[in-house]
C-alpha positions, 0 to 999 in steps of 0.5 A, a space after each residue: 512458478 511464474 505469476 501467470 502459472 500461479 494465478 491460473 492454479 488459483 483460478 482452477 482451484 476456485 473454478 474461475 473460468 475467466 479473469 479480467 484486469 484493467 490498468 492498475 496495480 494487479 496488472 502491474 504486479 502480474 505482468 510488469 505492465 502499466 498501460 495508460 488508463 482512461 475511458 477507453 476499455 483496456 482489458 487483460 483476459 486470462 483463462 486456463 487455455 489463453 491470455 489476451 488484451 482488449 487494446 485501444 488502437 491508440 495504446 497498442 503500438 506503445 505497449 507492444 514494446 513491452 509484451 508479446 501477448 496477443 492484442 485485439 485492438 479497437 478504434 473509437 469509430 468502431 467501439 470495443 464490442 466486436 474486439 472484446 468478442 474476439 478476445 473471448 473467442 481467442 482465450 476460450 472464454 465465450 462460455 465462461 460461467 464464473 468470472 473474476 473481475 478486477 475490483 479497481 477497474 472502471 465500472 464501465 469496463 466491468 460492465 462490458 465483460 458482464 454484458 458479454 457474459 450474461 448469466 455468468 457468476 461474478 466475483 472480485 479478485 481478492 481470492 485470486 491475484 489479491 491473495 497471491 499479491 499478499 505473500 511477497 517472494 524474495 525478489 519483492 522482499 529485496 525491493 521493499 527492504 531497499 526502498 525502506 532503507 532509502 526512507 531511513 536516509 530521507 528521515 535522517 536528512 530531514 532531522 539533520 536540517 529541520 529547525 525551529 522557524 521552518 514551516 511544515 512544507 519546508 520540512 517536506 521539501 527536504 524529505 522530497 529532495 532526500 528521496 530524489 538524490 537517492 534515485 527514488 520518487 517522493 510519494 508523500 510527506 505528512 509533516 504535522 507540528 504541534 496540534 496539527 499532529 493530532 490529525 492523523 492524515 494532516 495536510 502538510 501546510 504553512 504552520 511554523 515549527 515552534 519551540 516545544 512542538 512535537 512533529 509527526 513525520 510520516 514519509 514514503 518514496 518509491 523505488 523499483 516499483 515498490 514504496 516505503 512508509 514510515 512514521 517517526 517523531 521529532 520534538 523541537 527542543 523540550 518535549 511538551 508536557 506529558 509527551 514522554 509518557 504517551 510516546 512510551 504507551 505508543 511504543 508499548 503498543 508497537 511491541 505488543 503488535 509485533 509480538 502478536 503477529 504470528 503465522 496462523 493468527 487472524 489479522 485482528 489479533 494484531 490490532 487487538 494487541 496494540 489497541 488493548 495496550 492503548 486502552 489500558 493506559 487510558 487513551 483508547 478514545 484517542 486511537 482513531 484508526 486501524 493498526 496497519 495496512 498491507 504494502 506492496 505494489 501499492 502503499 495501501 493493499 491487503 492485508 488490513 490490520 483492523 479490529 474486524 479483519 479475519 485474514 489469516 496471517 501467512 508467511 511472506 505478508 508485508 504490512 504496517 504496524 502504526 498505532 497512534 494517540 492523538 490529543 486534540 489541540 496538543 499533539 499526536 504520536 504515531 510510530 510506524 514500521 513495515 514488517 514482513 512475516 517470517 516463520 518466527 514472527 515479524 521482521 522490521 524492514 527499517 533499521 531506524 529506531 523509533 526513539 524520539 528525535 530532539 531537534 535543537 535551536 540551531 
């Protein structure tokens, strides 16, 4: 079944008459299209009987090369209202009573839809296209697996070249180049040395890697429309005092979360498992973020693995498991893997062990 057919079936089951998407990840997942997004209203509208675009004239000719779906264009001097009325008439959405809006679209785009359908009930797309995106098919898994292995190679390239005396930014540059030579697009490189590692989202900077520094390395790249995301740890020479004990606690938390990730459980159960291990070891106050996030077209998307998450885990869901302990002024440790949920549990996409990597002086 095509993604459009799946989406229509979901809409029918939930009595949604019209669904409207702006430029962004939902549209990219659904149709493989990523039109330029700016202040000019551009909307894809879907009903059971039709599909069409409200299309700025400025974008129409370029996007026409990538889709045969109907366009209703508008120019700046006319405004979008008349063209949008024509879209609704074409798809049979003029009398829509229940609409689903892309939660990531611009507020003025959403306002255009709601102004045209006064009195219609409104919801966002979490239960329709959002729910479909959470369950990855075989093609998506193949793409995610491929880019995960590219990430493995980028991490190994950094380990092979990083040295005491380098800056965090120089290590990040190695990572970026390693993604590029594999044909991937570098997306992020969080390199946190020593005390900087205690900031979970440290801004990679000019800090110099010193003897005894523990280094958090959280990296990701994109290939074929899908990203990688992985965190591993390196130590410059001898690990700092207490490091090995804390590393083992975080590894135990990863293992507990992996064991808890099963079909039919609420997502918070996975967070509970990781958080419980860390709390029992006396470091609960130093685990300051959620255990994980979904990954697909976007690096962060549902399901979110938080202490309050009620999403029921289903086969094909892809998400991170990334507990951490962050000791201010000393070091931080985060170990992250992306997993896909199978009938028998979580399958890790990376093939790179989570063991500590020790970097020598030369």
